[in-house]
C-alpha positions in Angstrom: -23.5 -45.7 -78.2 -21.1 -47.1 -76.1 -20.2 -45.3 -72.8 -18.7 -45.7 -69.1 -20.2 -45.6 -65.7 -17.7 -43.9 -63.2 -17.7 -42.8 -59.7 -15.5 -40.1 -57.6 -16.5 -40.5 -53.8 -19.5 -42.2 -54.7 -20.7 -39.1 -57.3 -21.6 -41.0 -60.4 -21.7 -40.0 -63.8 -22.3 -41.6 -67.4 -19.3 -40.9 -69.5 -19.5 -40.7 -73.2 -16.3 -40.1 -75.3 -16.7 -37.8 -78.3 -14.2 -38.8 -80.2 -16.0 -42.2 -80.9 -19.5 -41.1 -80.5 -21.9 -38.4 -81.3 -24.5 -37.2 -79.3 -27.3 -34.8 -80.4 -29.3 -33.8 -77.6 -27.4 -34.3 -74.3 -29.9 -32.8 -72.1 -32.7 -35.5 -73.1 -30.1 -38.2 -72.7 -28.6 -37.2 -69.3 -32.7 -37.3 -68.2 -33.2 -40.6 -69.5 -29.9 -42.3 -68.6 -29.7 -41.0 -65.3 -32.8 -42.7 -64.0 -31.8 -45.3 -61.7 -35.1 -47.6 -62.5 -35.5 -47.3 -66.2 -32.0 -45.9 -67.3 -28.3 -46.5 -66.5 -28.2 -44.7 -63.3 -26.3 -41.9 -62.3 -25.9 -38.0 -60.9 -25.8 -37.3 -64.7 -24.0 -37.4 -68.1 -20.3 -36.3 -68.9 -19.1 -35.6 -72.7 -15.6 -36.1 -73.1 -14.3 -34.2 -76.3 -11.8 -32.2 -78.2 -11.1 -28.3 -76.8 -10.9 -25.0 -78.5 -8.5 -24.2 -75.3 -6.6 -26.6 -73.4 -6.0 -30.0 -74.4 -9.4 -31.5 -73.9 -13.2 -30.2 -73.1 -15.4 -31.8 -70.6 -19.4 -31.1 -70.4 -21.5 -32.4 -67.9 -25.4 -32.6 -67.7 -27.1 -33.1 -64.4 -29.8 -35.7 -63.9 -32.9 -33.3 -64.6 -31.0 -32.3 -68.2 -29.8 -28.9 -66.8 -26.1 -28.3 -68.0 -23.7 -27.5 -65.0 -20.5 -25.3 -65.3 -17.8 -27.6 -63.4 -17.7 -30.9 -61.4 -14.5 -31.6 -59.4 -15.5 -35.1 -59.1 -16.4 -35.6 -62.8 -13.0 -33.7 -64.0 -10.9 -36.1 -61.7 -12.4 -39.1 -63.6 -12.2 -37.5 -66.8 -8.4 -37.2 -65.9 -8.5 -41.1 -65.2 -10.6 -42.0 -68.6 -8.2 -39.9 -70.7 -4.9 -41.5 -69.6 -6.0 -45.0 -69.3 -8.2 -45.2 -72.3 -5.3 -44.0 -74.3 -6.4 -40.7 -75.4 -3.1 -38.8 -73.9 0.2 -39.8 -72.3 0.1 -36.4 -70.6 0.2 -36.7 -66.8 -0.9 -33.2 -66.5 -4.2 -32.2 -68.6 -5.6 -28.9 -69.1 -9.4 -29.4 -68.9 -11.8 -26.8 -70.8 -15.1 -26.6 -68.9 -17.8 -24.2 -68.9 -16.2 -22.3 -65.8 -12.6 -22.1 -67.5 -9.6 -24.0 -68.0 -9.0 -26.6 -64.8 -5.6 -28.2 -64.6 -5.4 -31.6 -63.5 -2.2 -33.5 -62.1 -2.4 -37.3 -62.4 -0.2 -39.5 -60.1 0.5 -43.0 -61.9 1.5 -46.2 -60.3 4.5 -47.0 -62.3 3.8 -51.0 -61.7 0.2 -50.7 -63.1 0.5 -47.7 -65.2 -2.9 -46.8 -63.4 -4.0 -43.3 -62.3 -4.3 -43.9 -58.6 -5.1 -39.9 -57.8 -5.9 -36.5 -59.5 -5.5 -33.3 -58.0 -7.5 -30.4 -59.9 -6.9 -26.7 -59.3 -10.4 -25.4 -59.1 -9.6 -22.1 -59.6 -10.6 -19.2 -57.4 -13.3 -19.1 -54.4 -15.2 -16.3 -55.3 -17.5 -15.0 -52.1 -19.2 -12.1 -53.4 -22.1 -13.3 -56.0 -22.3 -9.8 -57.7 -19.1 -10.7 -59.3 -20.4 -13.1 -61.5 -22.0 -12.9 -64.7 -24.5 -13.9 -64.7 -25.0 -12.8 -61.0 -25.6 -15.9 -59.1 -26.9 -14.1 -55.9 -28.9 -10.9 -55.1 -26.8 -10.2 -52.2 -23.2 -8.7 -53.0 -21.6 -10.4 -50.2 -23.4 -13.3 -48.0 -21.7 -14.5 -45.0 -23.7 -16.5 -42.2 -26.7 -14.6 -44.1 -30.0 -15.6 -42.2 -32.2 -17.4 -44.8 -36.0 -19.0 -44.1 -36.7 -22.3 -45.2 -39.0 -24.9 -43.9 -39.7 -23.1 -40.6 -36.1 -22.8 -39.6 -33.2 -20.0 -40.2 -30.1 -20.9 -41.7 -26.7 -19.0 -41.7 -26.0 -19.3 -45.4 -22.5 -18.2 -46.8 -22.4 -17.8 -50.1 -19.3 -19.0 -52.3 -19.0 -19.8 -55.9 -16.3 -21.9 -57.4 -17.5 -21.3 -61.0 -21.0 -22.4 -59.9 -22.6 -21.5 -56.8 -22.6 -22.9 -53.2 -25.0 -22.0 -50.1 -22.8 -23.5 -47.0 -24.6 -23.8 -43.9 -22.6 -25.1 -40.7 -24.9 -26.7 -38.0 -25.1 -29.9 -36.1 -27.0 -33.4 -36.6 -26.5 -33.1 -40.5 -27.5 -36.8 -40.7 -30.9 -35.9 -39.3 -31.8 -33.5 -41.6 -34.4 -33.9 -44.3 -32.3 -32.5 -47.4 -35.4 -33.4 -49.9 -37.3 -30.8 -48.4 -34.6 -27.9 -47.1 -32.1 -28.6 -49.8 -34.9 -28.2 -52.8 -36.4 -24.9 -51.0 -32.6 -23.3 -50.6 -31.8 -24.5 -54.0 -34.9 -22.5 -55.6 -34.8 -19.6 -52.9 -35.3 -16.1 -54.8 -31.9 -14.8 -53.5 -30.6 -17.5 -56.1 -31.8 -16.4 -59.5 -29.6 -19.1 -60.9 -30.6 -21.8 -58.4 -27.7 -23.0 -56.0 -25.8 -26.3 -54.6 -26.5 -26.3 -50.9 -23.7 -27.9 -48.4 -24.8 -28.8 -44.9 -21.6 -28.9 -42.6 -20.3 -30.2 -39.6 -16.9 -29.3 -38.0 -14.8 -31.9 -36.6 -11.6 -29.8 -36.2 -9.7 -27.2 -38.1 -8.4 -29.7 -40.1 -11.4 -31.9 -40.8 -15.0 -31.3 -42.2 -18.2 -33.4 -42.8 -20.9 -32.5 -44.9 -23.8 -33.5 -46.7 -24.7 -32.0 -50.2 -27.7 -31.0 -52.1 -26.6 -30.6 -56.0 -28.7 -28.6 -58.2 -30.4 -30.6 -60.7 -29.6 -33.3 -59.1 -30.9 -33.5 -55.4 -28.8 -35.1 -52.8 -25.5 -36.8 -54.2 -22.8 -38.6 -52.2 -20.1 -36.3 -53.1 -19.6 -33.1 -54.6 -16.1 -31.9 -55.4 -16.5 -28.0 -56.0 -18.8 -28.1 -53.0 -16.2 -29.6 -51.0 -14.2 -26.9 -52.0 -16.7 -24.3 -51.4 -17.2 -25.7 -47.7 -13.3 -25.2 -47.1 -13.3 -21.4 -48.3 -16.4 -20.9 -46.0 -15.0 -22.6 -43.0 -12.1 -20.4 -43.5 -13.8 -17.3 -44.2 -15.9 -17.7 -40.6 -12.6 -19.2 -38.5 -13.8 -22.3 -38.1 -10.9 -24.1 -40.3 -7.4 -23.9 -41.4 -6.9 -23.5 -45.4 -6.1 -27.5 -45.7 -8.6 -29.8 -44.6 -9.7 -33.2 -44.9 -13.6 -33.0 -46.0 -15.7 -36.4 -45.2 -18.6 -37.0 -47.8 -21.0 -39.7 -47.9 -19.1 -41.3 -50.8 -15.5 -40.8 -49.6 -12.9 -38.5 -48.2 -11.4 -35.4 -50.4 -8.1 -33.4 -49.5 -9.0 -29.8 -50.3 -6.3 -26.8 -49.7 -6.9 -23.2 -50.5 -4.0 -21.1 -51.5 -5.2 -17.6 -50.0 -2.4 -15.8 -51.4 -3.2 -16.4 -54.9 -6.8 -17.4 -54.3 -6.3 -21.2 -55.7 -8.4 -23.9 -54.4 -6.8 -27.7 -55.0 -8.9 -30.8 -55.0 -7.2 -34.1 -54.5 -8.7 -37.7 -54.6 -9.4 -40.8 -56.6 -11.6 -42.1 -59.4 -13.0 -45.0 -60.3 -14.5 -47.1 -63.0 -17.4 -49.0 -62.8 -18.6 -50.6 -65.7 -18.9 -50.1 -69.6 -22.0 -50.1 -71.6 -23.8 -49.7 -74.9 -27.1 -48.6 -75.6 -28.7 -50.3 -78.4 
């Protein structure tokens, strides 16, 4: 089976083209290949295939084998893969995911015919957990809700971007032990489907820094949907304007929340790392 490794802001996945390959057990394959010592190494597995709705489909699996609903960084990588590997010549792509159709806009360098940036319509920011099916939170609304974990009280703002996020504004995020704190909040009883967790420092009204603990993968260098949730939470709590640069450990992402239509847009690049073949 052939695959390609790609990353967006350091959020790295193993990509398989289902138009050419067959994957029978993606959960097991993701666990095996994601291992950074005995596998390929990555935050998970992404399958690119045909769509029942839209132009193409994307399925993504976390490093523990659980299937994720959506990943903005992976979606950008899929956009570049589709164009540069000759599966489409479109510069606007409708991508089917488990959290709905996501629209991608590709910026092409005319000299090299390569994709330099991808803008993703990440859909609405949902700030009420009881509106989701199944409910992602036991609380109908969670804005700076006090949550106890590892001997401290954390003010959690819940935002769903098609997947759940617990956003925490705090200082000194570089010193936090995410292995302990992130895991405890991910599995907290308030989140019956588990949750992603973001720890955020505010630099300015148009600039944020974050670390992310991803549901099913642990700490990763970046999370696109997490960056979108962070901006929405920052706007909701009066900390930021609806357009900001978000600094992640793996790179920077531009996020914009059009509140009148409740659409969040994520913009950044995507990179190929290497090709491989499983024998």
